Structure formats: structure tokens, C-alpha cells
C-alpha positions in Angstrom: -12.8 -2.1 16.9 -15.0 -4.9 14.6 -15.6 -7.8 16.2 -15.7 -11.1 14.3 -15.9 -14.9 15.7 -12.2 -15.0 17.4 -10.6 -11.9 15.6 -10.9 -8.5 15.8 -10.0 -5.1 13.5 -8.6 -2.1 14.7 -8.2 1.5 12.7 -5.4 3.2 14.1 -6.0 7.3 14.1 -4.2 7.3 9.9 -7.4 4.9 9.0 -5.1 2.0 8.8 -6.6 -1.3 9.8 -5.1 -4.4 11.1 -6.6 -7.5 12.1 -5.7 -9.5 15.1 -6.8 -12.9 16.3 -8.6 -12.5 19.9 -6.6 -14.3 22.7 -8.7 -14.1 25.9 -11.1 -11.9 27.4 -11.6 -11.4 30.9 -13.4 -8.8 33.8 -11.4 -7.8 36.6 -13.2 -7.7 39.7 -10.5 -5.5 41.0 -10.5 -2.6 38.4 -14.2 -3.3 37.6 -12.7 -3.6 34.0 -12.8 -5.8 31.1 -9.7 -7.0 29.0 -8.7 -8.5 25.8 -5.9 -9.9 24.8 -5.0 -10.2 21.2 -2.1 -10.8 18.9 -1.2 -10.2 15.5 1.0 -13.4 15.5 3.8 -11.1 14.9 7.7 -12.0 16.9 9.6 -10.4 19.2 13.5 -9.8 18.8 13.6 -13.0 21.4 11.5 -14.9 18.9 8.6 -14.3 21.0 5.0 -14.3 19.6 3.7 -10.4 20.8 0.6 -9.7 22.5 -1.3 -6.6 23.2 -4.0 -6.0 26.0 -6.7 -3.2 26.1 -10.1 -2.8 27.9 -12.8 -2.8 26.2 -16.9 -2.9 26.4 -18.0 -6.5 25.9 -21.5 -5.0 25.2 -20.9 -3.5 22.0 -22.1 0.0 23.0 -18.2 1.7 22.4 -16.8 -0.2 20.0 -13.0 1.8 20.9 -10.3 -0.3 23.0 -8.7 1.4 25.5 -4.8 2.0 26.3 -3.7 0.2 30.1 -3.8 2.8 32.9 -1.6 1.6 35.4 0.9 -1.2 36.1 -1.6 -2.5 38.6 -3.6 -3.6 35.3 -0.6 -4.5 33.4 0.3 -6.9 36.2 -3.1 -8.4 36.4 -2.8 -8.8 32.7 0.7 -10.6 32.8 -0.7 -12.9 35.5 -3.3 -14.4 33.7 -0.9 -14.4 30.5 1.9 -16.3 33.0 -0.7 -18.4 34.1 -2.3 -19.4 30.4 1.3 -20.5 29.4 2.1 -22.8 32.3 -1.7 -24.7 32.0 -0.2 -24.5 27.8 3.2 -26.1 29.1 1.2 -28.6 31.3 -1.0 -30.2 28.1 1.7 -30.1 26.0 4.2 -32.3 28.9 1.2 -34.8 29.4 0.7 -35.0 26.0 3.8 -36.3 24.9 
């Protein structure tokens, strides 16, 4: 993983690199891990922007990202995503 301002470049096991926009990062006291959520801005079949999440080392000592390992971790990430979506929706409604 290469980390640029607001972007990351991820190289897969085939050596192919792809750039993603970083949406947010956070640390979980519950799991004692750091997470990164990112997107390539592509859409799924329902027209929603695809969002990916992984664990990562914010110190930069380990540049690889790791998969989410449990349903508990996914629930934490989904909760944060939902909260952000609600805040964006409220801001959009208040701005009109």
C-alpha cells in the first residue's frame, strides 16, 4: 500500500496496482485495531458507490492492508458508515 494525500495505491497479488480514495480511518477501542475505508468510486448493481474496508498500520511500519476478520468488525464499520451517511444527508437537507 502506498499512501498519498487522501489516496492509497493497493497492489494485488498479481502485481496490479489500483488507486483508491480514502474515505476515513479510525481506531477501535473494542477490537484494538486501526481501520481504513476506501473507494474506487465504482458503482454496484444498485447504483451505490462501492466502499471497501481493511485493517491497517497507521504508523507506516507495515504497509500492507489486512482483511476484516469478523462479523463484529463489519458491524462496527457499517455503523460508522451509516452514521456518516446520516450526517451527510442532514447537511445536504439543511443546505437546501
